[in-house]
N, C-alpha and C positions, 0 to 999 in steps of 0.2 A: 574861411570862417572868421567870425568875429570873436571877441574875447568871451562872450557869454554863450557861444554857440556849441553845438555838438554835430557829429556827422548826420544824425537823424534829422536835425532841424534844417539841414541843407539838402535833404533828399539823397544823401550818399549811402552806399551799401557798406555798412561797417565791416562785414566779413571780407569783402574785396579789398578794403583798405589795409587789412592785416597781411595780405600776401605780397608777392613781389611782381604783381601784374602791372601792365601799362596803365590800368585804371588807377592804381595807387599813385603812380608817377605823375598823373595829370593833376593831382591834388597835393602832392608832397610838399611843395614850397609853401602853399597856403597853410598846411598843417604845421609845418615848422614855424612859420611866422606866428600862428595862433599860440603854439606852445611857448615861444619866446616871450610873447606878451604876458602869458600867465605866469611864467617864471619871474619876469621882471617885477610884477606886482606882488608875487608871493612865491619866493624860491622853494618852499616846501610843499607847494600845492600837489604836485604829482607824487611825491614821496608819501605824503599822508594818505592819498588815495590808494596807493599800492598796498598799504598795510592795514587799511580800515577793516575792522572785523576779523583780522587774522588771529587765530588762536593756536595754531600748530606750533610745536617746539622748533621746527625748522621751516624757514620761509625761503623761497627762491624768488628774488625780485629780478626779473630779466630785463635786458635792454636798457639798463641805466646808461646814460650817455654823457653826463656832465660831472665835473669835479664837485660842483655844489651839491649834487645828489649824493655822491659818496660821502661827502662831509656831513650832510644831514643825517644819514643813517649812522655814521660813526658817532656823531654828537648825541643822537637819540638812543643808541643801543650799545655804544662802547665796544669793548673787546670781543663781544660775541659776533660781531660782523666779520664775515669772511668775503673778500672780494675775489671774483673769478673772472679772468679775461679769456675769451675764446678767440684764437687766432687761426688764420689760414693764409697761405701764400697768395700773392696776387694772381698767380697762374691758376690756383685752385678756385679762387673766387670767379675768375673769368670763365672757367669751365662750368661754373654754376650760374652762368649768364649775367654776372655782375658787369656793369659798364660804368666807368667813372663819369660823373656829371658835374662839371664845374658849377660852383655856387650851391651845390647840394652836398656832394661827397667830401668837400673840403670845408664844410660849415661845422660849427661847434656841435651840432646835433649828431654828426657822424664821427668826428675826431676829437671831441672834447676830453676824452680820457687817454689820448695817445701819449700824454706827458703829465707828470705831476701826481701819479698814483703808484704806490708800491703795492702791486697786487699780491694777495696771499697765494693765489693759484693762477697759473697760465696753462690753459689747455689748448693743445694743437689739434685742429680738426681739418686735416688735409686729405681725408678719404680713407685712411688706414683704420678700419673698424677695430682691429685688435689693439692698436696703440691707443685709440680713443677710449676703448673700454677699460684698458689698464689705468689710464689717467683718471677716468671717472670713478673707478673702483677705489683708487687712493683717496680721492676727495670724499667719497661717501664714507669710507672707513674713518677718516679724520673727523667727519661730522658726528658719526656714531660715538666716537671716543669722547667728544666734548659734550654730549648730552647728559 
């Protein structure tokens, strides 16, 4: 895609780009390149789009991938920002059909937050539903206390 394009302008199925299908993988590097071009010209482009029109007291901005994104939210909203990292072991990820792709999975879009961020919360999601539930309950309780 070009800088001013969208999935629809290229005849792509937007819903299929959101899942983990082979369809998405065919266009993944082009999507990453397009996103990098957008960020280069306007680092806050995607951050502003994520919060546009949001009026709720708590927002969940998922899939933030770069230090510049975290910095933008912290600069814009200060101490109310809570960063949450969800982790799983490589074994768990492989069981979920993840396969490392050189040039994609080692790019900033995939590992840009592996260093340089002190996360407020780290949630482990290795398939233990009870443990995941306990972690999420603690996060939600903390959010309720800060409202």
